[in-house]
C-alpha positions in Angstrom: 0.0 -0.1 0.0 2.8 2.4 0.8 4.5 1.7 -2.4 1.3 2.5 -4.3 1.0 5.8 -2.4 4.6 6.6 -3.2 3.8 5.9 -6.9 1.0 8.2 -6.8 3.1 11.0 -5.3 5.9 10.5 -7.8 3.4 10.6 -10.7 2.3 13.9 -9.1 5.7 15.2 -9.0 6.3 14.1 -12.8 3.1 15.9 -13.5 4.5 19.1 -12.1 7.6 18.7 -14.2 5.5 18.4 -17.3 3.7 21.6 -16.4 7.1 23.2 -16.1 8.0 22.0 -19.6 4.8 23.3 -20.8 5.6 26.7 -19.4 8.9 26.7 -21.2 7.1 25.8 -24.5 4.9 28.8 -23.8 7.9 31.0 -23.3 9.3 29.7 -26.6 6.2 30.4 -28.4 6.2 33.8 -26.9 9.7 34.6 -28.0 8.6 33.7 -31.6 6.6 37.0 -31.5 9.7 39.0 -30.8 12.4 37.3 -32.8 12.0 36.3 -36.6 11.9 32.4 -36.8 10.9 30.1 -39.6 7.6 28.5 -39.9 9.0 25.1 -39.3 10.0 26.2 -35.8 6.6 27.5 -35.1 5.0 24.2 -36.3 7.5 22.3 -34.1 6.7 24.3 -31.0 2.9 24.0 -31.7 3.4 20.2 -32.2 5.4 20.0 -28.9 2.7 21.8 -27.1 -0.1 19.6 -28.3 2.1 16.6 -27.3 2.6 18.0 -23.9 -1.1 18.7 -23.6 -1.8 15.1 -24.2 0.8 13.9 -21.8 -0.5 16.1 -19.1 -4.0 15.0 -19.6 -3.2 11.4 -19.7 -0.8 11.6 -16.7 -3.5 13.6 -14.8 -6.1 10.9 -15.6 -3.6 8.2 -14.2 -3.1 10.1 -11.0 -6.9 10.6 -10.5 -7.8 7.0 -11.3 -4.9 5.7 -9.1 -5.8 8.0 -6.2 -9.5 6.9 -6.4 -8.3 3.2 -6.4 -6.0 3.9 -3.6 -8.9 5.5 -1.6 -11.0 2.5 -2.2 -8.3 0.1 -1.2 -7.3 2.0 2.0 -10.7 3.4 2.8 -9.2 6.7 3.3 -9.9 9.5 0.8 -6.7 10.7 -0.8 -7.8 14.2 -1.8 -4.6 16.1 -2.2 -3.2 14.6 -5.4 -6.6 14.7 -7.0 -7.1 18.4 -6.2 -3.6 19.4 -7.3 -4.0 17.3 -10.4 -7.3 19.1 -11.4 -5.5 22.4 -10.8 -2.7 21.4 -12.9 -4.8 20.3 -15.7 -6.8 23.6 -15.5 -3.5 25.6 -15.8 -2.5 23.5 -18.8 -5.9 24.1 -20.4 -5.5 28.0 -19.9 -2.0 27.8 -21.3 -3.2 25.7 -24.3 -6.1 28.3 -25.0 -3.6 31.1 -24.8 -1.3 29.5 -27.2 -4.2 28.7 -29.6 -5.5 32.3 -29.4 -2.1 33.9 -30.1 -1.5 31.5 -33.0 -4.9 32.2 -34.5 -4.4 36.0 -33.9 -1.1 35.9 -35.7 -2.2 33.9 -38.6 -5.7 35.5 -39.3 -5.8 38.7 -37.2 -8.9 40.2 -35.7 
């Protein structure tokens, strides 16, 4: 049981690192607004952000399901990893929306 709880906590830490990587990707995309870059670089950054979005979502789903399973096994509700995971997924969704908005704004304008 303790190893399972440690696995959930470690997965939560990995999820935080994925969010940090996503923030780095957002900074890279923001720098393309200032410096002239090729379209291949922009498409790579957008592909990387979509890949990270899916990884964040899937890792979050794993953490939530594992936390609920752990709660059923131990009969103690494990709420901290679930709440933090939902918060991280919301942050990733907001960042994804911001990148999409900026990309649409740059390509098509108002």
